[in-house]
C-alpha positions in Angstrom: 0.0 0.0 0.0 1.5 3.3 -1.1 0.7 6.3 1.0 1.3 10.0 0.1 1.4 12.6 2.9 0.8 16.1 1.6 1.4 18.9 4.2 3.1 22.3 3.7 4.7 21.7 7.1 7.9 19.9 5.9 8.5 18.2 9.3 4.9 17.1 9.6 5.0 15.4 6.1 8.5 13.9 6.5 8.1 12.8 10.1 4.8 11.1 9.4 6.0 9.4 6.3 9.2 8.2 8.2 7.1 6.8 11.0 4.8 5.0 8.5 7.9 3.6 6.7 9.2 2.5 10.1 5.9 0.5 10.5 6.4 -1.2 7.1 4.4 1.1 4.9 5.5 2.6 1.6 5.1 6.3 2.5 6.3 9.5 0.9 6.1 13.0 2.1 5.2 16.0 -0.2 5.2 19.7 0.6 3.7 21.0 -2.6 0.4 19.9 -4.1 1.9 19.9 -7.7 4.6 17.4 -6.7 2.1 15.1 -5.2 -0.3 15.4 -8.1 2.5 14.7 -10.6 2.9 11.2 -9.0 -0.6 10.7 -7.6 -1.2 7.6 -9.8 1.5 5.9 -7.8 -0.5 6.3 -4.6 -3.2 4.2 -3.0 -3.9 6.6 -0.2 -3.5 10.3 0.1 -3.4 12.0 3.4 -3.6 15.7 2.9 -3.7 18.8 5.1 -6.8 20.8 4.3 -5.2 24.3 4.5 -2.4 24.6 2.0 -0.8 27.7 0.5 -2.9 28.8 -2.5 -5.3 25.8 -2.4 -7.0 23.3 -0.1 -6.5 19.6 0.3 -10.0 19.1 -1.1 -9.1 20.9 -4.2 -6.0 18.6 -4.5 -8.3 15.6 -4.2 -10.6 17.1 -6.9 -7.7 17.5 -9.3 -6.4 13.9 -8.5 -9.9 12.7 -9.3 -9.9 14.6 -12.6 -6.6 12.9 -13.4 -8.3 9.5 -13.0 -7.0 8.6 -9.5 -9.4 6.5 -7.5 -7.5 5.9 -4.3 -8.7 6.8 -0.8 -8.2 10.3 0.5 -8.0 11.5 4.2 -8.1 15.2 5.0 -6.4 16.5 8.2 -6.6 19.9 9.9 -5.9 21.7 13.1 -8.9 24.0 12.4 -12.0 22.1 11.4 -14.4 25.0 12.2 -12.6 27.1 9.6 -13.5 24.8 6.9 -16.5 26.4 5.1 -17.2 23.8 2.5 -18.6 20.3 2.5 -15.9 17.6 2.4 -18.3 15.3 0.6 -16.3 13.8 -2.3 -16.2 10.2 -3.7 -12.6 9.8 -2.7 -12.7 11.3 0.8 -12.9 8.5 3.4 -12.5 10.5 6.5 -11.6 13.9 8.1 -8.9 13.9 10.8 -7.8 16.2 13.4 -4.2 17.2 13.6 -1.7 16.6 15.0 -1.6 13.1 13.3 0.1 10.3 15.1 1.5 7.4 13.1 -0.2 4.9 15.3 -3.6 6.5 15.0 -3.1 6.8 11.2 -2.1 3.1 10.9 -5.4 2.1 12.6 -7.3 4.3 10.1 -5.6 3.2 7.0 -5.2 -0.6 7.7 -8.9 -1.3 6.9 -8.5 0.7 3.6 -6.0 -1.8 2.3 -7.8 -3.7 -0.5 -10.6 -1.2 -0.6 -8.9 1.3 -2.8 -8.9 0.9 -6.6 -6.5 3.0 -8.8 
């Protein structure tokens, strides 16, 4: 299972990806939406921050969907009350509260294995 972590906080993306790799997952951290979207077809799961510079995680998910990606997406934020749009989208499986901890994320993504279709 290939997991992409998208967060403009470099440490958040890299640390979470490192922790997931330590637990046996194939995880890559990205800091820019364009970089993640360029490789999105390599991912089974995208975990994205909602608030990104110049865009939102939901918009990244919409673009991934337009590119034909059909994996599972999880949206994370420190500020859920500041989200003013519905997170309803065919790829969004769950909204998460930050900070994300690898152990919690593993419990969430483990059941998704086998349920994602690229």
